[in-house]
Structures are given as C-alpha cells and as structure tokens.
N, C-alpha and C positions, 0 to 999 in steps of 0.2 A: 520194254513191254511187259514187265512183270505184273502178274495179277495182284500182287501185294503192294504195288506202288513203286515210286522212284527210289532207287538206291543211289547215294551220292558218294563221290570220290573224296576221301578225307583230305587230300592235298588241295582240292578246290571243290567246294560243295556245289558249284554250278556246273560241274563236269561229270561225265560218266565214270563209273568205276570199272568198266570193261563189260564183257559179254555176259553170258548166262550164268557164270559163276562169280559175277561181280559182287554179290552179297558177301560171299566168303572172302574175296579179296579186300573189300572195304573193312570187314571185321578184323582181319589180321593186320592191315595197315594202320587201323585206328587203335590198335592195342586192346581190342575187346576180347581177344583170345590168343593163345600161343600158336595155334594152327587151325586149319579147317580143311574139309574135304571139298573137292570140286569135281565136275564132270566135263570132259573135253571131247567134242565131236568134230570141231573144225578149228579149235584154238581157244576154247572157253575156259581153260585153266591158265594157259600161257598169256593170252591177251589181257585178261584182267590183272594178272600178276605184274605184267609189264607196266600198265598204265597206273597201277596203284603202288608200285615200288616195292613189291615183295617177290619171293621166290615161288615159282609154280612148276610142278613136274607132271607131265603127261607120260605115263609109262607105256611100254609096248602093249599093243592090243592083246588082251587075254592075260596080262600079268597080274591084274587085280580082278576079283569077281565083280560082275555087274548085277548080281542078284539083289533085288530090292530097288534098283533104279528104274525110273520110268523111261522106257526106251524112246529115243528120238530117231537115230539111224543106227541100227543094231550092228552093222559092220564097221562103224566108225567110233561109236561111244567108248569112252574109257574113263574110269575114275582115277583120281590122283590127289596128292597132298598139296596144300598151299600154306606156306610157312614164312617165317622171317629170315631163314637162312638155309643154305644147301644142307648143312648137317642136320637141321631139324627135319628137312624133307627126307633125308636118308633114314632117319629113325622112324618116321611115319610110314614110309614105304616098306620098311622091314616088317612092320606090324600088319600092313594092309595086303601085301603080296602073298601069293600062295594059291594052291589048288582048291576049288570049291565045286563039289559034285552037283550043286544046284544051278551052276552056270555052265552050259554046254560049250561055251567059247573060252572058258577059263583054262589056261595052260597048266599041265601037271609037270612042272619043271622045278628043280631045286632053287631055293631063295638064298642068294649070297648074303654075307654080312655087309650091308651097304655102307654103314658108318665106317667100318674098317677099310673098305675099298676106297671110299671118298678121300681118305687121308694119305693115300699113296702119292708119291711125287709124279709130276707130269713131264719131267725131262724126257724128251724124245717122243712125246705124244704128237701124232700127226693130225693137225686141224685143217680141215678142208674149207676153202673159201669159194662158194659157188659164184662164178662171174655173173650169171644172170640176175642174181639178187642184190648185186652191189653196183648196178649201173646208174643209180641215183634217180631214176625215173619215178616220180611220185613219192619219193621218200624224203622226209624232212632233213634239212642239212644238219641240224643238231644231232639227229640219230646217227647219220653217217659219220659225223665227227666222233661221237662217243664210241662207235664200233671200231673206228680206226685206232683210237687210243687203246681199246681192249686188245686188238690184234698185236699192237706193239708190246703191250704188257706180257702177252702170252709168249712172244719171242724172247723177252727178257727172262721169263721163267723157265726157258729151255724147251718150249714146244716148237714144233716145226710147222710153218704155214704152207699149205699145198693148194694151188689153184685146182678147182674141179668144175665140172659142167653138169648142169641139170637141164638139158635142152627142152624137155616138155613141161617145165614148171609153169609156163604161161597159160597152160590149159587147165590148171588146177581149179580155178574159180568156176568156170563153166561146168567142169566135170563134177565138182562137189555139189553144185546147185542143181544137178540132175539126180545124182545118186542119193544124196541126203533127203531131199523132199520126197522122193519115191519111197524110201524106207519109212519116212515119217507118215506118209499117207497110209501105208499099210499098218504101221504100229498103232496109230491113233484111231484106227477104225473101231477099236474095241470100246472107245468112249462114246457109247450110244445111249446112255441113260438107263441101261438094263441092269448091269451087275455092279458097277462101281463108278465113282466120279460124280460129277454134277448131273442132276436130272431136273428138267423143267417142271413147273407146277401145273396141275390140271390139264394134261394133254387131251386133245379131242379124240385122237386115235394113234395107232402105232407110228405112222409116218410123221404126224405132227410132233410126237415125242422125240423121234430121231432128229428132225430138222431143227426144232427149237432148242433141244438140249445142246446140240453142237454149235448152233448160232450163239447161244448164251455162254457156253462154257469155254469156247476158244476165243483168244484175242485176235486182232487183225493180222499180226505177223504169222501166227500159227495157221490161220486160215489161208494166208497167201501161200505158205509152204505146202499145205495139204493140197491145194488146188494145182500148184505146179507139179507135185508128185503124181497126183491122179492123172493129169494130162499126159505126162511122159510115159506112164504105164498103160495108157489107153490103147485100144485096138487101132492099128495103123500108125502109131507113133512110137511104140515100144522099140522097134528095131532102129528107127531113125535117131532116137535120143538115148534111151536107157542102155540098150546093148552097146551102142557106140561109146557111151561114157565109160562103161566097164572095160572096154578095150583100151581107152586112153588111160584109165586108172592103172592098168597093167604096165603101160609104157612109163608112167610116172614112177611107179615102184621100181621098174627096171633101171631107171636113171640113178636112183639111190644105190641099188645093188652094185652097179658099175663104179660109182664114185667111191663106195666104201672098200673097194679093192685097193685103193691108194691111201685112204685116210682112216683114222680111228673115230673121229667126231667131226661135225661140221658146225661152223659159226655163221649165223645169219641174223638179220633184224627179226623182231617179233611183230612189230606193227609199222605201218608207213608213217604214222604220226603219233604224237602223244595224245592224252585224253582230250576228246572234243567236247563241246558244250552239250548239255542235256537238250534233246530235241533237235539238234543241229542237222541231223541227217535222216530224220524220220520221214521226210517228204521224198527222199531219194533212196529207196532201199538198195539199189545197186551200189551206190557210193558207200553205204553202210557195210554191205557184204565185202567190199574191197579191203576193209580193215583187217580181214583174215587172210590176206593174200600170201603172207609168209608162213602161216601155220597150217593151212588146209592140206597141203600135199603130204605132210607128216602123217596125218590121219588116214589119207588115202593109201599110204604105204604101210600103215600099221607100226610105225617106228616110235621109239621113246624120244622125248625132247624136254628140255629144261629152259625156263625163262629166269634170267638173273638180272637184278638191277645193275646198270652200268653207267648211270649219270643222270643229269637233268637238262632240260632245254632252257631257253631264255626266259620262260615263264615259271621256272622252278617246278616243272612237272616231270615226274619220273620217266626214265627211258629204260627199256629192257633189251637184253640180247638173248638170242636163242642158241642153245647147244643141242644138236641132233645126234643120236647114236644109232648103232646097229641094233637089229632085233634082239631083245632080251639083254642088251648091254647098257642098262641104266648105270652100272658102276662107272663106266668111262665118262659119261656126261656129269655125273655127280663129282667125280674126281676133278674134272676140268673146272666145274663151277665152284667147288670148294677152294681150289687153289687160287682162283680169281678173287674170291671173297676174303681169303687170308691176306691178299695183297692190296685190297681196297676197302673202303668203308661205306660204299653206297648203300649196302643193305642195312646199315645201322641207322641211317637217317630216318627221322620220323616227322610227320606233318605236325604243324602247330595247331592244336585243337583247342 
C-alpha cells in the first residue's frame, strides 16, 4: 500500500518484498546497496528480510533512537539494520545504537562491541524451541524442514536445544491489532493539514480542510487502522478492548521472561509462508495480518530479534529463521546468527537479475 507504488521482490518480481520495510529489503537483496535501515513495529524488519533472503535485526525497544521517524505505534516501533550478513548487521548496530536525549524512550546504556561479541563461539549456548510455534499449523512444510535442519546444525556446532513454552503466544495477533492501531490513531491525528504533511487545495472551511486532507493523504490500509484504533479508544470500548489488550500484553511479555530463565536465545520461524504474490491478500486484511504471527509478540515484549536466511522453498523463494534474545542482549543473537552463517552459505545466494 505504499504511496510511492509497488516494490517488487528481486527473487520473483511478481511477489511482495515483505512489509513496510520492503523497499530496504529489496534494495539490499538486489545489491543496490551494502545495507539499509528499516523500522519494525510488528515484524517489518524481520519479515521483509526473511522473504527477500537477507539479514534483518530488530533491536531491543529503546536501544536505537527513534528521533526523526514518523511514529506508527510508539510503544512498539524500533529502527534497525538490514544487511547481507550478521556481521554487517553488527557493524551497523554498533553505529546506530546509543543514547539520544532527543528521544525520551531511548535507553542510556553502554553499547557493547557487537562485531567482537558476534565472533565468540556458541558451544554451550542454550537455544529455546517454543513448542507452540512448531506445531505445523498454518506453516509451510518447506519452512519447517529448513528450521529442522537449522536446529540439527546448531546441535552439531555445540549448542544445546531446550524445549520452552510461550502459552499466551496465540493472543499476539488480536492484542497487537488493538494496541498498534490505537497508538496509530493518536499519532496520526497530527496530520490534519495545518502544520505539516499533505494539505487539500481550496478548502471551504476548517472542517472541510481536515476531512479532505485526511481522506486524500491516507491510503486505505492506514485509514482502516486509524478507524480500528479510534474505535477501541472510544468511550464505552476502552476498557473492553484497549485496557484488556494491555493486560494480555503483560502476560505475553511474562512468557518470555519465564522462558529466558532456562535459555539464552530462542529459535522460531519468521513467517508462515514465503513471499506471496502481489495483491494476493489485499482483499482479506486478516490473512495479510497473520503473516506477522511469529514476529508480533517480540515487539509486544520489547525484545531483540534477528532474521537470518536458512534455505529456499520449492519455488526457489528465500526462507528465514528468527533468533530472539533477552532485553539488551543483541550480542547473543548476533553470535548465534554469525555462527550459523559461518557454517552455511544461504546468505551469500543472490537472485538472478
């Protein structure tokens, strides 16, 4: 739904390059640049990275300044690097991370040497395998096969696989699509044609300017999310939807806290399918929203996560796997991702352009 038109996946130009950072993913995958920045609210760095066959890192919430970004959902948004390899992502993160007094949510914490941390051995690393995310329900068989091969490789490299449980993971999608649109509704209220952004021509009066500016300036998907958000924040519905969603968000975050008492990182799919065709799901928004089923909970919990190429499906479309870390422990997921890329060559494959 980009204002600037369709972005195409370099691996198959009839297919999507991923979500809202798809332009960055396509540029890196097509060798137009060494790396690019992306923004991730519910998976928009990791999902495009997975379907375009590149590496994408969503850092801990607050690890990188959001100053200068147009906010979608302020409690979920996070910038991060999109690169050809984990080591490139470590170098970009090194430069991007750090405290910024212009962003009140930016964390004032020391920045490790990520490139150095990424090269440490993974022998003894405990990798959690969430049972709820590997039941095969709605996930392509090729993706499950690729992740099974990745799990075996990690064992060969000396890592320990540990089963964990995330019992509230099934509530991530409905929780996200209450919290995120509610924040979007509030954030995008500023686009009224007065101070910045689009403004309609020759308005009759103030109300006409507001109504026409927002009708012309926002696309159908943005309008849908604004209306959803305004509804769940409205009088009589706030407690039933928004407040309840915030309580469930706390439960989802608690699941990760409990699981990380046993493991150092977690391994999950990134997407339930590889890149689908352009326009294939625009008539069914709910199906399109389900593409982020494995990434959304990470944002709700504010955790860091990394998408790494791990194979191809039967149509030669890239498959990605997700490594999730503890808060501010980007070093561990970079270490796990780099070790995997040292033992495989999936990240070196390029589309035939």
